[in-house]
Backbone as JSON Lines, residues from 0, in Angstrom:
{"i":0,"aa":"X","n":[2.1,-153.92,176.44],"ca":[2.92,-152.66,175.56],"c":[2.43,-151.59,175.88]}
{"i":1,"aa":"X","n":[3.05,-150.75,175.91],"ca":[2.77,-148.91,176.55],"c":[2.73,-148.33,174.93]}
{"i":2,"aa":"X","n":[1.55,-147.64,174.67],"ca":[1.22,-146.8,173.74],"c":[2.07,-145.54,174.03]}
{"i":3,"aa":"X","n":[3.19,-145.29,173.42],"ca":[4.06,-144.14,173.54],"c":[3.35,-142.75,172.94]}
{"i":4,"aa":"X","n":[2.63,-142.92,171.85],"ca":[1.96,-141.97,171.52],"c":[0.93,-141.21,172.13]}
{"i":5,"aa":"X","n":[0.13,-141.72,172.87],"ca":[-0.49,-141.11,173.95],"c":[0.25,-140.83,174.97]}
{"i":6,"aa":"X","n":[0.99,-141.25,175.75],"ca":[1.98,-140.64,176.67],"c":[2.48,-139.35,176.42]}
{"i":7,"aa":"X","n":[3.12,-139.33,175.02],"ca":[3.92,-137.74,174.72],"c":[3.16,-136.66,174.29]}
{"i":8,"aa":"X","n":[1.77,-137.05,174.18],"ca":[1.18,-136.01,173.76],"c":[0.74,-134.93,174.99]}
{"i":9,"aa":"X","n":[0.89,-133.72,175.24],"ca":[0.68,-133.28,176.5],"c":[-0.99,-132.65,176.39]}
{"i":10,"aa":"X","n":[-1.1,-132.86,177.69],"ca":[-2.97,-132.59,177.86],"c":[-3.24,-131.14,177.98]}
{"i":11,"aa":"X","n":[-3.9,-130.81,177.03],"ca":[-4.35,-129.31,177.09],"c":[-5.58,-129.33,177.3]}
{"i":12,"aa":"X","n":[-5.84,-128.47,178.42],"ca":[-7.26,-128.26,178.96],"c":[-8.21,-127.45,178.01]}
{"i":13,"aa":"X","n":[-9.4,-128.06,177.86],"ca":[-10.02,-127.21,177.03],"c":[-10.64,-126.0,177.71]}
{"i":14,"aa":"X","n":[-10.99,-124.8,177.33],"ca":[-11.61,-123.89,178.11],"c":[-13.15,-123.92,178.2]}
{"i":15,"aa":"X","n":[-13.48,-123.63,179.24],"ca":[-15.42,-123.81,179.18],"c":[-15.76,-122.97,178.15]}
{"i":16,"aa":"X","n":[-16.95,-123.54,177.79],"ca":[-17.93,-123.02,176.69],"c":[-19.07,-122.72,177.47]}
{"i":17,"aa":"X","n":[-19.67,-121.43,177.05],"ca":[-20.7,-121.39,177.7],"c":[-22.15,-120.79,176.54]}
{"i":18,"aa":"X","n":[-23.2,-121.09,176.93],"ca":[-24.46,-120.81,175.83],"c":[-24.66,-119.43,175.94]}
{"i":19,"aa":"X","n":[-25.53,-118.62,175.07],"ca":[-25.84,-117.36,175.31],"c":[-26.56,-117.05,176.2]}
{"i":20,"aa":"X","n":[-27.49,-117.99,176.79],"ca":[-28.18,-117.52,177.96],"c":[-27.31,-117.19,179.22]}
{"i":21,"aa":"X","n":[-26.24,-118.55,179.34],"ca":[-25.49,-118.55,180.41],"c":[-24.54,-116.79,180.39]}
{"i":22,"aa":"X","n":[-24.25,-116.59,179.29],"ca":[-23.46,-115.18,179.27],"c":[-24.8,-113.71,179.47]}
{"i":23,"aa":"X","n":[-25.77,-114.19,179.44],"ca":[-26.79,-113.0,179.47],"c":[-27.02,-112.68,180.78]}
{"i":24,"aa":"X","n":[-26.81,-113.94,181.74],"ca":[-27.25,-114.21,183.1],"c":[-25.74,-113.89,183.91]}
{"i":25,"aa":"X","n":[-24.74,-113.76,183.25],"ca":[-23.41,-113.48,183.88],"c":[-23.36,-112.35,184.49]}
{"i":26,"aa":"X","n":[-22.74,-111.98,185.61],"ca":[-22.05,-110.88,185.93],"c":[-20.59,-110.12,185.42]}
{"i":27,"aa":"X","n":[-20.18,-110.79,184.52],"ca":[-19.15,-110.62,184.06],"c":[-19.08,-109.52,183.0]}
{"i":28,"aa":"X","n":[-20.18,-109.11,182.35],"ca":[-20.57,-108.31,181.36],"c":[-21.64,-107.29,181.73]}
{"i":29,"aa":"X","n":[-21.36,-105.92,181.26],"ca":[-22.15,-105.08,181.41],"c":[-23.67,-104.97,180.58]}
{"i":30,"aa":"X","n":[-24.68,-104.06,181.14],"ca":[-26.27,-104.14,180.43],"c":[-25.73,-103.93,179.02]}
{"i":31,"aa":"X","n":[-25.11,-102.91,178.57],"ca":[-24.66,-102.74,177.11],"c":[-23.75,-103.63,176.28]}
{"i":32,"aa":"X","n":[-23.15,-104.84,177.12],"ca":[-22.31,-105.74,176.82],"c":[-23.36,-106.82,176.41]}
{"i":33,"aa":"X","n":[-24.37,-107.14,177.17],"ca":[-25.31,-108.22,177.04],"c":[-26.12,-107.73,175.85]}
{"i":34,"aa":"X","n":[-26.58,-106.45,175.81],"ca":[-27.25,-105.99,174.69],"c":[-26.69,-106.6,173.35]}
{"i":35,"aa":"X","n":[-25.45,-106.35,173.04],"ca":[-24.31,-106.67,172.1],"c":[-24.51,-108.01,172.16]}
{"i":36,"aa":"X","n":[-24.2,-108.95,173.17],"ca":[-24.49,-110.29,173.05],"c":[-25.72,-111.07,172.6]}
{"i":37,"aa":"X","n":[-26.57,-110.34,172.63],"ca":[-28.11,-110.73,172.13],"c":[-27.81,-110.74,170.74]}
{"i":38,"aa":"X","n":[-27.4,-109.93,170.08],"ca":[-27.4,-109.59,168.65],"c":[-26.46,-110.42,167.93]}
{"i":39,"aa":"X","n":[-25.4,-110.87,168.76],"ca":[-23.85,-111.36,167.99],"c":[-23.81,-112.84,168.41]}
{"i":40,"aa":"X","n":[-24.51,-113.63,169.55],"ca":[-24.4,-114.98,169.69],"c":[-25.81,-115.53,169.24]}
{"i":41,"aa":"X","n":[-25.52,-116.68,168.89],"ca":[-26.38,-117.48,168.15],"c":[-27.21,-118.63,169.3]}
{"i":42,"aa":"X","n":[-28.4,-118.45,169.32],"ca":[-29.09,-119.68,170.34],"c":[-28.49,-120.97,169.98]}
{"i":43,"aa":"X","n":[-28.33,-121.61,170.77],"ca":[-27.7,-123.04,170.95],"c":[-26.6,-123.33,170.52]}
{"i":44,"aa":"X","n":[-25.74,-122.48,170.52],"ca":[-24.47,-122.75,170.42],"c":[-23.32,-122.31,171.38]}
{"i":45,"aa":"X","n":[-22.18,-122.47,171.63],"ca":[-21.69,-122.28,172.83],"c":[-20.31,-121.69,172.52]}
{"i":46,"aa":"X","n":[-19.93,-120.78,173.49],"ca":[-18.42,-119.89,173.02],"c":[-17.74,-119.71,174.27]}
{"i":47,"aa":"X","n":[-16.48,-119.48,174.07],"ca":[-15.78,-119.55,175.14],"c":[-16.01,-117.78,175.53]}
{"i":48,"aa":"X","n":[-15.39,-117.69,176.87],"ca":[-15.41,-116.17,177.26],"c":[-14.48,-115.35,176.44]}
{"i":49,"aa":"X","n":[-13.39,-115.74,176.04],"ca":[-12.86,-114.83,175.38],"c":[-13.36,-114.6,173.85]}
{"i":50,"aa":"X","n":[-13.85,-115.79,173.21],"ca":[-14.79,-115.4,172.08],"c":[-15.84,-114.58,172.27]}
{"i":51,"aa":"X","n":[-16.9,-114.49,173.27],"ca":[-17.76,-113.46,173.62],"c":[-17.04,-112.17,173.59]}
{"i":52,"aa":"X","n":[-16.01,-112.1,174.42],"ca":[-15.67,-110.65,174.48],"c":[-15.07,-110.28,173.24]}
{"i":53,"aa":"X","n":[-14.47,-110.84,172.53],"ca":[-13.85,-110.67,171.06],"c":[-15.07,-110.01,170.3]}
{"i":54,"aa":"X","n":[-15.9,-111.0,170.3],"ca":[-17.2,-110.58,169.46],"c":[-18.08,-109.06,169.66]}
{"i":55,"aa":"X","n":[-17.92,-108.86,171.04],"ca":[-18.68,-107.62,171.34],"c":[-17.36,-106.5,171.17]}
{"i":56,"aa":"X","n":[-16.34,-106.87,171.22],"ca":[-15.38,-105.81,170.53],"c":[-15.42,-105.65,169.31]}
{"i":57,"aa":"X","n":[-15.24,-106.51,168.45],"ca":[-15.69,-106.43,166.99],"c":[-16.75,-105.58,166.79]}
{"i":58,"aa":"X","n":[-18.02,-105.92,167.51],"ca":[-19.35,-105.31,166.92],"c":[-19.2,-103.58,167.16]}
{"i":59,"aa":"X","n":[-18.54,-103.35,168.55],"ca":[-18.32,-101.95,168.96],"c":[-17.53,-101.32,168.15]}
{"i":60,"aa":"X","n":[-16.58,-101.92,167.33],"ca":[-15.46,-101.34,166.58],"c":[-16.01,-100.86,164.88]}
{"i":61,"aa":"X","n":[-17.12,-101.7,164.8],"ca":[-17.37,-101.86,163.59],"c":[-18.23,-100.61,162.82]}
{"i":62,"aa":"X","n":[-17.58,-99.98,161.83],"ca":[-18.04,-98.64,161.46],"c":[-19.71,-98.76,161.3]}
{"i":63,"aa":"X","n":[-20.56,-98.0,161.31],"ca":[-21.81,-97.84,160.89],"c":[-22.06,-97.36,159.7]}
{"i":64,"aa":"X","n":[-22.95,-97.93,158.61],"ca":[-22.72,-97.59,157.3],"c":[-23.96,-96.8,157.09]}
């Protein structure tokens, strides 16, 4: 017997996730962006590249109080 439920679901590839240390050693971010990543990313957690970029953008656009 074939399980139709499993066959009908499209396979969605998960985006790769990286640690804070991997982002900091990446050439994808500038030195200034890496300084922000040190502040906004948590040790031991993983993030997609899109999440990391978004966190940098939000941090840089936040108004200083």
